[in-house]
C-alpha positions, 0 to 999 in steps of 0.5 A: 514451489514457494508460496510467492511463486504459487501466488504469482502463477495463480494471479497470472491466469486471472489478471489481464495482459496489459500495461500497469502503473505502480504507486506507493502511497506513503504517510509522514512519519508523524502520522505513523503512531496514530495508525499504529495505536488505532489499527482500525484505521488501516482498513480505511486506507485502501479506499482512500487511495483507490477512490482517487484513481477510480474517481478520475477514471469514472470522469473519463468514462473508463473502467479500470482495475486496481489491486493494492497491498498494505505494509506496516513495516519499514526496513528496520522493522519499525512501524511505517504505514504505506500502501503498494498499489498497481493500476491498469494503464488503461481500461474499458471505455464505457461508451464504446467497450474498447480499451482506452489508455489512462495515466495518473501523475504524481503532481495531481495524485499527491495532494488528493492523497493528502486531502483524503487522509486528513479528511479521514483523520479529521472525521475520526477524532472522537474515536481515536486513542491518542494517549500514547506518548508516540502520538502528537500531544492533542488537548482538544479538537481545535488542536487536532485540526491545527495538527492536521492542517500542518500535516496537509501543508507539508509535502508527502512522498509518493513513489511512481515507478515506470509502467510495466508492459505486461502482468508478470513484472506486476505480479513479481513486484507485488509478490515480493511484498505480499508473500514474505515475512517482514524479514527473512532468516538469512538476513539475521546474524546471531551473537552469543553475547547476550543473545543479541540479533543483528541485521543489515538494512538499506538506509534510504536517506544515505543510500548506504547499508547500515546494521541494527542490533536488537535483543531477541525480545525486541526482535519478536515484538517488532515482528509480531506487531506487523501480524494482521488482525484476525480476518483483516485482508492485506490485499484488496481489489477494485474496479473490474478486478474486484471480486464481485465484478470479475465474473462479468467484467473480465471477459469484456476486458479480455476481449478488448485486449484480444486475449484468449481466455 
């Protein structure tokens, strides 16, 4: 059995059988180099996204479950920081203990995500390494504030998929992203001339398949760059799915959903 299938099967025994909503939290490409050269910021992205949804659910008195995975690469193996997040389409009502539906919308989530990231970067200025030519040219904190303001005022593309009716499509959805390398060997074409390597990818802007040719050294560099740092957790859980709460929270969730443990 492949690692992806084993992971999916294992999660299906834990996660509640309910509807899930999938959200991809993206960043403007102007911010990608900042996270690339300040990898410690990646650790803070998870809570920036999860806290938005947890906060809204708490206001409604609902305990929800969230799990998310970090991706740092795009289809061309370039650096592209984004989060894949799945949230239960409902939760336990803190007052009644019953299952209550909740739904999140892109028009309210997107500005909150912008604000969270801009706030994170604003507070981190004194610790940032902006010396790379890829990073924006910043002379002082005033320049940094103007740059972040310009980023906040642009539109960020978040992707909301349709809800799924049970846990299996949710596991399949995230399993594709979590338990595979940045690129599979089957996508690579090798050429004897100069040892160059070519692979095809889908160009989101044109909707067409294109190809990219790289030297072996550049291919290795791009792949290695996306290896997580030691002890860094690429998957995080929040709400009643968090590791510290599962023991006491999940039995109540199963009972509210009428599930057999």
